[in-house]
VMD Tcl script that builds the backbone (N, CA, C; Angstrom):
set m [mol new atoms 360]
animate dup $m
set s [atomselect $m all]
$s set {name element resname resid chain x y z} {
  {N N MET 1 A -20.300 -8.059 35.253}
  {CA C MET 1 A -19.334 -8.536 35.578}
  {C C MET 1 A -19.098 -9.492 35.458}
  {N N ARG 2 A -20.099 -10.777 35.716}
  {CA C ARG 2 A -19.738 -11.882 35.832}
  {C C ARG 2 A -18.605 -12.275 34.174}
  {N N GLY 3 A -19.475 -12.191 33.640}
  {CA C GLY 3 A -18.954 -11.913 32.080}
  {C C GLY 3 A -17.223 -11.536 31.984}
  {N N LEU 4 A -17.041 -10.178 32.290}
  {CA C LEU 4 A -16.283 -10.099 31.944}
  {C C LEU 4 A -14.835 -10.421 33.140}
  {N N ALA 5 A -15.549 -10.869 33.851}
  {CA C ALA 5 A -14.498 -11.941 34.780}
  {C C ALA 5 A -14.041 -13.308 33.975}
  {N N ILE 6 A -15.003 -13.887 33.299}
  {CA C ILE 6 A -15.022 -14.538 33.148}
  {C C ILE 6 A -14.279 -14.420 31.032}
  {N N LEU 7 A -13.847 -13.704 30.632}
  {CA C LEU 7 A -13.507 -13.301 30.022}
  {C C LEU 7 A -11.923 -12.907 30.173}
  {N N PHE 8 A -11.865 -12.538 31.352}
  {CA C PHE 8 A -10.107 -12.144 31.900}
  {C C PHE 8 A -9.810 -13.370 32.218}
  {N N LEU 9 A -10.280 -14.379 32.220}
  {CA C LEU 9 A -9.061 -16.018 33.127}
  {C C LEU 9 A -9.705 -16.654 31.782}
  {N N ALA 10 A -10.199 -16.178 30.757}
  {CA C ALA 10 A -9.682 -16.306 29.514}
  {C C ALA 10 A -8.732 -16.090 29.022}
  {N N ALA 11 A -8.560 -14.929 28.836}
  {CA C ALA 11 A -7.131 -14.841 27.978}
  {C C ALA 11 A -6.195 -14.577 28.975}
  {N N LEU 12 A -6.386 -14.492 30.430}
  {CA C LEU 12 A -5.247 -15.375 31.184}
  {C C LEU 12 A -4.917 -16.968 30.466}
  {N N MET 13 A -5.794 -17.808 30.349}
  {CA C MET 13 A -5.552 -19.111 30.183}
  {C C MET 13 A -4.715 -18.804 28.977}
  {N N ALA 14 A -5.157 -18.400 27.475}
  {CA C ALA 14 A -4.020 -18.157 26.548}
  {C C ALA 14 A -2.997 -17.412 26.425}
  {N N LEU 15 A -3.053 -17.026 27.624}
  {CA C LEU 15 A -1.325 -16.307 27.508}
  {C C LEU 15 A -0.561 -17.450 27.116}
  {N N PRO 16 A 0.051 -18.781 28.166}
  {CA C PRO 16 A 0.490 -19.235 28.124}
  {C C PRO 16 A 0.927 -19.595 27.161}
  {N N ALA 17 A -0.118 -20.484 25.816}
  {CA C ALA 17 A -0.086 -20.829 24.968}
  {C C ALA 17 A 0.714 -19.766 23.288}
  {N N ALA 18 A -0.259 -18.707 23.895}
  {CA C ALA 18 A 0.617 -17.909 22.782}
  {C C ALA 18 A 2.676 -17.233 23.058}
  {N N ALA 19 A 2.467 -17.178 24.224}
  {CA C ALA 19 A 4.340 -17.209 24.910}
  {C C ALA 19 A 5.166 -18.514 23.999}
  {N N GLN 20 A 4.134 -19.522 24.169}
  {CA C GLN 20 A 4.504 -20.522 23.645}
  {C C GLN 20 A 5.277 -21.156 22.023}
  {N N GLN 21 A 4.807 -19.800 21.566}
  {CA C GLN 21 A 4.449 -20.449 20.316}
  {C C GLN 21 A 6.268 -19.786 19.486}
  {N N GLN 22 A 6.625 -21.155 18.664}
  {CA C GLN 22 A 7.598 -20.675 18.129}
  {C C GLN 22 A 8.218 -19.978 17.233}
  {N N ALA 23 A 9.166 -19.537 16.343}
  {CA C ALA 23 A 9.068 -18.117 15.889}
  {C C ALA 23 A 10.145 -18.981 15.006}
  {N N THR 24 A 10.499 -18.893 13.555}
  {CA C THR 24 A 11.262 -18.843 12.265}
  {C C THR 24 A 11.753 -17.474 12.039}
  {N N SER 25 A 13.329 -17.794 11.969}
  {CA C SER 25 A 14.101 -16.288 11.142}
  {C C SER 25 A 14.321 -16.829 9.671}
  {N N ALA 26 A 13.817 -15.530 9.064}
  {CA C ALA 26 A 14.039 -15.782 7.705}
  {C C ALA 26 A 14.967 -14.631 7.277}
  {N N GLY 27 A 15.272 -15.263 5.877}
  {CA C GLY 27 A 16.748 -14.710 5.350}
  {C C GLY 27 A 16.533 -13.594 4.704}
  {N N SER 28 A 15.367 -13.352 4.795}
  {CA C SER 28 A 15.523 -12.011 4.095}
  {C C SER 28 A 13.775 -10.688 4.352}
  {N N ALA 29 A 13.647 -10.448 3.693}
  {CA C ALA 29 A 11.819 -9.488 4.250}
  {C C ALA 29 A 11.605 -8.834 3.183}
  {N N THR 30 A 10.302 -8.203 2.583}
  {CA C THR 30 A 9.536 -7.214 1.763}
  {C C THR 30 A 9.149 -6.075 3.130}
  {N N ILE 31 A 10.093 -4.875 2.848}
  {CA C ILE 31 A 8.926 -3.350 3.381}
  {C C ILE 31 A 9.361 -2.950 1.907}
  {N N ARG 32 A 7.827 -1.750 2.509}
  {CA C ARG 32 A 7.106 -0.909 1.833}
  {C C ARG 32 A 7.579 0.616 2.460}
  {N N VAL 33 A 8.226 1.568 1.585}
  {CA C VAL 33 A 8.127 2.972 1.891}
  {C C VAL 33 A 7.961 3.996 0.811}
  {N N LEU 34 A 6.787 4.740 2.097}
  {CA C LEU 34 A 6.402 5.869 1.423}
  {C C LEU 34 A 6.786 6.833 0.871}
  {N N ASP 35 A 6.924 7.749 0.354}
  {CA C ASP 35 A 7.551 9.050 0.017}
  {C C ASP 35 A 6.470 9.955 0.650}
  {N N LYS 36 A 6.028 10.656 1.118}
  {CA C LYS 36 A 4.614 11.257 1.749}
  {C C LYS 36 A 4.847 12.411 0.379}
  {N N ILE 37 A 5.727 12.959 0.127}
  {CA C ILE 37 A 5.837 14.184 -0.560}
  {C C ILE 37 A 5.005 14.173 -1.859}
  {N N SER 38 A 6.209 12.943 -2.621}
  {CA C SER 38 A 5.783 12.609 -4.194}
  {C C SER 38 A 3.886 11.419 -4.295}
  {N N GLY 39 A 4.023 10.538 -3.202}
  {CA C GLY 39 A 3.301 10.156 -2.999}
  {C C GLY 39 A 3.614 7.924 -3.808}
  {N N GLU 40 A 4.665 8.409 -3.997}
  {CA C GLU 40 A 5.103 7.299 -4.318}
  {C C GLU 40 A 5.496 6.377 -3.142}
  {N N ALA 41 A 4.573 4.664 -3.734}
  {CA C ALA 41 A 5.086 3.749 -2.705}
  {C C ALA 41 A 6.049 3.114 -2.949}
  {N N THR 42 A 7.519 2.410 -2.790}
  {CA C THR 42 A 7.942 1.216 -3.495}
  {C C THR 42 A 8.573 0.459 -2.269}
  {N N ASP 43 A 8.457 -1.122 -3.241}
  {CA C ASP 43 A 8.671 -2.041 -2.179}
  {C C ASP 43 A 10.127 -2.408 -2.725}
  {N N ILE 44 A 10.884 -3.157 -1.250}
  {CA C ILE 44 A 12.201 -3.213 -1.378}
  {C C ILE 44 A 12.332 -4.282 -0.320}
  {N N ASN 45 A 13.321 -5.445 -1.678}
  {CA C ASN 45 A 13.925 -6.655 -0.457}
  {C C ASN 45 A 14.941 -6.680 -0.291}
  {N N ILE 46 A 15.012 -6.816 1.379}
  {CA C ILE 46 A 16.352 -6.704 1.440}
  {C C ILE 46 A 16.886 -8.071 2.488}
  {N N ALA 47 A 18.173 -8.625 2.838}
  {CA C ALA 47 A 18.522 -9.799 3.201}
  {C C ALA 47 A 19.279 -9.183 4.982}
  {N N ARG 48 A 18.391 -10.297 5.593}
  {CA C ARG 48 A 18.976 -9.984 6.709}
  {C C ARG 48 A 20.777 -9.088 6.615}
  {N N SER 49 A 21.050 -8.018 7.005}
  {CA C SER 49 A 22.440 -7.959 7.979}
  {C C SER 49 A 22.131 -6.975 6.178}
  {N N GLN 50 A 21.393 -6.792 5.496}
  {CA C GLN 50 A 21.801 -6.073 4.380}
  {C C GLN 50 A 21.578 -3.650 4.915}
  {N N THR 51 A 21.936 -3.276 3.812}
  {CA C THR 51 A 21.668 -2.058 4.292}
  {C C THR 51 A 21.721 -1.740 2.599}
  {N N LYS 52 A 19.993 -1.322 2.559}
  {CA C LYS 52 A 19.075 -0.608 1.406}
  {C C LYS 52 A 19.509 0.682 1.375}
  {N N LEU 53 A 19.682 1.910 0.535}
  {CA C LEU 53 A 19.364 2.759 0.239}
  {C C LEU 53 A 18.219 3.286 -0.513}
  {N N PHE 54 A 17.476 4.362 0.092}
  {CA C PHE 54 A 16.818 4.835 -0.626}
  {C C PHE 54 A 16.213 6.367 -0.309}
  {N N GLY 55 A 16.585 7.595 -1.350}
  {CA C GLY 55 A 16.669 8.725 -0.734}
  {C C GLY 55 A 17.506 9.000 -0.231}
  {N N ARG 56 A 17.106 10.089 1.227}
  {CA C ARG 56 A 17.969 10.035 2.999}
  {C C ARG 56 A 18.206 9.545 3.473}
  {N N LEU 57 A 17.081 7.636 3.276}
  {CA C LEU 57 A 17.237 6.845 3.810}
  {C C LEU 57 A 18.386 5.354 3.757}
  {N N GLU 58 A 18.852 5.132 5.317}
  {CA C GLU 58 A 19.501 3.643 5.264}
  {C C GLU 58 A 18.892 2.789 6.270}
  {N N ILE 59 A 18.399 2.203 5.266}
  {CA C ILE 59 A 17.913 0.041 6.055}
  {C C ILE 59 A 18.303 -0.734 6.213}
  {N N VAL 60 A 18.604 -0.763 7.448}
  {CA C VAL 60 A 19.376 -2.265 7.290}
  {C C VAL 60 A 18.041 -2.978 8.330}
  {N N LEU 61 A 18.053 -4.486 8.104}
  {CA C LEU 61 A 17.325 -5.358 8.018}
  {C C LEU 61 A 18.257 -6.296 9.282}
  {N N GLY 62 A 17.814 -5.953 10.431}
  {CA C GLY 62 A 18.442 -7.116 11.734}
  {C C GLY 62 A 17.735 -8.394 11.075}
  {N N ASP 63 A 16.563 -8.776 11.787}
  {CA C ASP 63 A 15.660 -9.896 11.203}
  {C C ASP 63 A 14.734 -10.392 11.174}
  {N N CYS 64 A 14.075 -10.675 10.317}
  {CA C CYS 64 A 12.877 -10.917 10.455}
  {C C CYS 64 A 12.007 -13.020 10.871}
  {N N ARG 65 A 10.851 -12.157 11.451}
  {CA C ARG 65 A 11.116 -13.900 12.356}
  {C C ARG 65 A 9.374 -13.741 11.626}
  {N N TYR 66 A 8.664 -15.061 11.689}
  {CA C TYR 66 A 7.002 -15.593 11.698}
  {C C TYR 66 A 7.215 -16.936 12.268}
  {N N PRO 67 A 5.529 -17.093 12.851}
  {CA C PRO 67 A 5.066 -17.791 13.991}
  {C C PRO 67 A 5.589 -19.203 12.540}
  {N N THR 68 A 7.166 -20.367 13.383}
  {CA C THR 68 A 6.895 -21.167 12.356}
  {C C THR 68 A 6.034 -22.424 12.151}
  {N N ASN 69 A 4.869 -22.146 12.919}
  {CA C ASN 69 A 3.769 -23.257 12.295}
  {C C ASN 69 A 2.990 -22.012 11.123}
  {N N ASN 70 A 3.159 -21.420 10.877}
  {CA C ASN 70 A 2.193 -20.517 9.838}
  {C C ASN 70 A 3.155 -19.502 9.440}
  {N N PRO 71 A 3.887 -20.289 8.211}
  {CA C PRO 71 A 4.399 -18.880 7.390}
  {C C PRO 71 A 4.176 -17.826 6.814}
  {N N ASN 72 A 3.043 -18.243 6.253}
  {CA C ASN 72 A 2.431 -17.094 6.059}
  {C C ASN 72 A 0.982 -16.058 7.153}
  {N N SER 73 A 1.520 -16.356 8.594}
  {CA C SER 73 A 1.323 -15.726 9.668}
  {C C SER 73 A 1.782 -14.411 9.463}
  {N N ASP 74 A 1.663 -13.296 9.900}
  {CA C ASP 74 A 1.987 -12.595 10.925}
  {C C ASP 74 A 3.369 -12.692 10.815}
  {N N ALA 75 A 4.864 -11.514 10.263}
  {CA C ALA 75 A 5.618 -11.312 10.731}
  {C C ALA 75 A 6.319 -9.989 10.942}
  {N N PHE 76 A 7.660 -10.614 11.942}
  {CA C PHE 76 A 8.268 -9.235 12.034}
  {C C PHE 76 A 9.225 -9.299 12.104}
  {N N ALA 77 A 9.592 -7.483 11.900}
  {CA C ALA 77 A 11.554 -7.220 11.627}
  {C C ALA 77 A 11.643 -6.475 12.701}
  {N N TRP 78 A 13.210 -6.145 12.725}
  {CA C TRP 78 A 13.954 -5.294 13.241}
  {C C TRP 78 A 14.735 -4.627 12.480}
  {N N LEU 79 A 14.298 -3.811 12.431}
  {CA C LEU 79 A 14.893 -2.421 11.440}
  {C C LEU 79 A 15.714 -1.247 12.594}
  {N N GLU 80 A 16.642 -0.921 11.428}
  {CA C GLU 80 A 17.750 0.318 11.876}
  {C C GLU 80 A 17.691 0.973 10.649}
  {N N ILE 81 A 16.556 2.056 10.661}
  {CA C ILE 81 A 16.712 2.916 9.409}
  {C C ILE 81 A 17.372 4.004 10.113}
  {N N ARG 82 A 17.983 4.947 9.149}
  {CA C ARG 82 A 18.798 6.359 9.337}
  {C C ARG 82 A 18.425 6.921 8.291}
  {N N ASP 83 A 18.217 8.770 8.627}
  {CA C ASP 83 A 18.635 9.477 7.736}
  {C C ASP 83 A 19.649 10.624 7.813}
  {N N ASN 84 A 20.100 9.773 6.421}
  {CA C ASN 84 A 21.538 10.709 6.181}
  {C C ASN 84 A 21.498 12.544 6.965}
  {N N SER 85 A 20.069 12.834 6.798}
  {CA C SER 85 A 20.154 14.495 7.275}
  {C C SER 85 A 20.039 14.577 8.458}
  {N N MET 86 A 20.036 13.330 9.521}
  {CA C MET 86 A 19.447 13.424 10.829}
  {C C MET 86 A 20.474 13.009 12.007}
  {N N ASP 87 A 20.567 13.415 12.744}
  {CA C ASP 87 A 21.474 12.551 13.924}
  {C C ASP 87 A 20.928 11.132 15.149}
  {N N GLY 88 A 21.385 10.651 15.006}
  {CA C GLY 88 A 20.854 9.054 15.409}
  {C C GLY 88 A 20.248 8.461 14.397}
  {N N ALA 89 A 19.166 7.721 14.943}
  {CA C ALA 89 A 18.446 6.606 14.480}
  {C C ALA 89 A 17.488 7.266 13.916}
  {N N ALA 90 A 16.683 7.536 12.215}
  {CA C ALA 90 A 15.701 7.843 12.714}
  {C C ALA 90 A 14.533 6.549 13.211}
  {N N PHE 91 A 15.195 5.458 13.500}
  {CA C PHE 91 A 14.174 4.542 13.605}
  {C C PHE 91 A 15.229 2.891 14.166}
  {N N SER 92 A 14.784 2.678 15.575}
  {CA C SER 92 A 15.684 1.522 15.273}
  {C C SER 92 A 14.210 0.572 16.741}
  {N N GLY 93 A 14.603 -0.880 15.893}
  {CA C GLY 93 A 13.216 -1.491 16.944}
  {C C GLY 93 A 12.191 -2.771 16.041}
  {N N TRP 94 A 11.289 -3.098 16.511}
  {CA C TRP 94 A 10.288 -4.045 15.978}
  {C C TRP 94 A 9.657 -3.070 15.205}
  {N N MET 95 A 9.582 -4.234 14.384}
  {CA C MET 95 A 7.924 -3.593 13.294}
  {C C MET 95 A 7.308 -4.594 13.575}
  {N N VAL 96 A 6.046 -4.851 13.292}
  {CA C VAL 96 A 4.780 -5.435 13.282}
  {C C VAL 96 A 4.306 -5.849 11.831}
  {N N ALA 97 A 4.292 -6.668 10.590}
  {CA C ALA 97 A 3.539 -5.971 9.523}
  {C C ALA 97 A 1.814 -6.304 10.079}
  {N N SER 98 A 1.118 -6.885 10.405}
  {CA C SER 98 A -0.626 -7.062 10.690}
  {C C SER 98 A -0.880 -5.391 11.608}
  {N N SER 99 A 0.787 -4.563 12.599}
  {CA C SER 99 A -0.248 -3.995 12.923}
  {C C SER 99 A 0.955 -2.365 12.740}
  {N N PRO 100 A 1.665 -1.668 11.369}
  {CA C PRO 100 A 2.345 -1.204 11.810}
  {C C PRO 100 A 2.445 0.352 12.432}
  {N N ALA 101 A 1.189 0.775 12.917}
  {CA C ALA 101 A 1.089 1.817 13.643}
  {C C ALA 101 A 0.861 1.585 14.994}
  {N N LEU 102 A 1.198 0.235 15.677}
  {CA C LEU 102 A 1.843 -0.398 17.234}
  {C C LEU 102 A 3.729 -0.095 17.485}
  {N N ASN 103 A 4.500 0.420 15.966}
  {CA C ASN 103 A 6.210 0.996 16.680}
  {C C ASN 103 A 6.214 1.492 15.674}
  {N N PRO 104 A 5.593 3.054 14.944}
  {CA C PRO 104 A 5.861 3.033 13.716}
  {C C PRO 104 A 7.067 4.296 13.725}
  {N N MET 105 A 8.037 4.959 12.826}
  {CA C MET 105 A 8.818 5.169 11.928}
  {C C MET 105 A 7.952 6.764 12.013}
  {N N GLU 106 A 8.706 7.889 12.756}
  {CA C GLU 106 A 7.844 8.874 13.026}
  {C C GLU 106 A 9.197 10.260 12.231}
  {N N HIS 107 A 8.999 9.886 10.843}
  {CA C HIS 107 A 9.565 11.158 10.143}
  {C C HIS 107 A 8.856 12.159 9.123}
  {N N PRO 108 A 9.162 12.788 8.889}
  {CA C PRO 108 A 8.241 14.193 7.443}
  {C C PRO 108 A 8.001 13.399 6.938}
  {N N ARG 109 A 9.285 12.933 6.214}
  {CA C ARG 109 A 9.250 12.307 4.629}
  {C C ARG 109 A 8.546 11.053 4.074}
  {N N TYR 110 A 9.473 10.285 5.476}
  {CA C TYR 110 A 8.332 8.405 5.299}
  {C C TYR 110 A 8.523 8.209 5.645}
  {N N ASP 111 A 7.697 6.963 5.515}
  {CA C ASP 111 A 6.780 6.071 6.311}
  {C C ASP 111 A 7.412 4.294 5.647}
  {N N VAL 112 A 7.828 3.396 6.434}
  {CA C VAL 112 A 8.529 2.494 5.956}
  {C C VAL 112 A 7.930 1.362 7.324}
  {N N TRP 113 A 7.641 0.483 6.750}
  {CA C TRP 113 A 6.826 -0.803 7.056}
  {C C TRP 113 A 7.239 -2.127 6.771}
  {N N VAL 114 A 7.031 -3.290 7.452}
  {CA C VAL 114 A 7.072 -4.547 7.398}
  {C C VAL 114 A 6.158 -4.878 6.948}
  {N N LEU 115 A 5.856 -6.162 5.479}
  {CA C LEU 115 A 5.235 -6.805 4.443}
  {C C LEU 115 A 4.880 -8.234 4.705}
  {N N ARG 116 A 6.331 -8.141 4.943}
  {CA C ARG 116 A 6.558 -9.839 5.182}
  {C C ARG 116 A 7.539 -10.695 5.027}
  {N N CYS 117 A 8.550 -11.751 5.493}
  {CA C CYS 117 A 9.126 -11.920 6.113}
  {C C CYS 117 A 9.457 -13.112 4.623}
  {N N ASN 118 A 10.649 -13.123 3.759}
  {CA C ASN 118 A 11.039 -14.136 2.380}
  {C C ASN 118 A 11.489 -15.416 2.552}
  {N N ASN 119 A 11.581 -16.395 2.746}
  {CA C ASN 119 A 12.222 -17.522 2.177}
  {C C ASN 119 A 12.903 -17.989 1.330}
  {N N GLU 120 A 14.448 -17.533 0.221}
  {CA C GLU 120 A 14.451 -17.880 -0.200}
  {C C GLU 120 A 15.967 -18.309 -0.451}
}
mol reanalyze $m
mol bondsrecalc $m
mol representation Tube
mol addrep $m
């Protein structure tokens, strides 16, 4: 029980350091789209505020950010994804490259996830 309390206190002490980590916005991102029916995976480079079409999907990148001190580290991107055959957005929110299941797009045909931010 004492070990658990020490672990909890150590985690609390680490929170301020993680909360202070700076993020930098990139000009574009690379995302991967999987067509679950054909099994084909396609990588798409998309610039911030650009719309890319893939099948029935319209994908818009709002922003792609990465830790300032470690550009090769974890990317997270704001995506708006619409399916032309559906009302409303199929997905709207942040996706994290290292944890695509954290906030996944629920779609019967396509999976979409962020691979990395690009500084071109």
